[in-house]
Structures are given as structure tokens and as C-alpha cells.
Phi, psi and omega in degrees: 000316179298323179294318178299317179297319178299314180293328176294320177295315179299316178299317179298320179297314180294323179294317179294321177298315179299313184296318180294316179295316181298313180292323178297313179297321178299314184288333177286319188276338185272133176298150184306319184289344180251356188300316181297317180295316181293318180293328177293322176293322179297322181288346173301335177306315181291323182286331183265355180302319178299329177294319177295321178294322178296313179297319178297322178295317178295315180297321178296324178293324184280312186247357180099150184296313180300319179292325178295316179298318178297314181297311182291326174295320177298321177297318179297315179296317180297317179295322177295319178296314179298316180296322180293330179277321184276335184232069183295340180293339179292338181279347182253127175251124182261000000 
């Protein structure tokens, strides 16, 4: 239990770092006249999270939790790779 708690704290720190960095970069890169629209789309992430959790729960029931984590992690890696190839401008901060 103590090791799990430690890893949860570490995960929380990294998640907060990611969220702060991500929102900062979004607000720096987006023109003022589009910022509200872009941030509203970005906030859909919070609203749609329960759907992903629901799908993950169903998938875990069908194929097992370890396989679900592997599958969903693979999807994240694949999407990151695709985005890095299709949108090289995202890698440059001006």
C-alpha cells in the first residue's frame, strides 16, 4: 500500500505538470481572437473523460484489465506518433 501511494503521488505530480504545460503552450500559441474557441474545445477533454472510462471498463470486463491498459496505451502512443508526423509545427515553440 505505501508503494502504491507513493506512485499515485508521483503520477499526480506529472499529471499536474503536463496539464499546466499543455494549457500554457495552448494559450501562448493561439491568437487572441481564437483563444476562447480553442480552450472550449480543449475543455471537452474533461467532459468526455467519463466516456473513455466507460469504454475502458467495458473493455476490461471483456479482455481483462492488463490487456485493456496495454491496448489503450498503444492507442495513445500511436496517436502521438501520428500527430508528430502530421503536425511537425507542434514540436517547435516560437
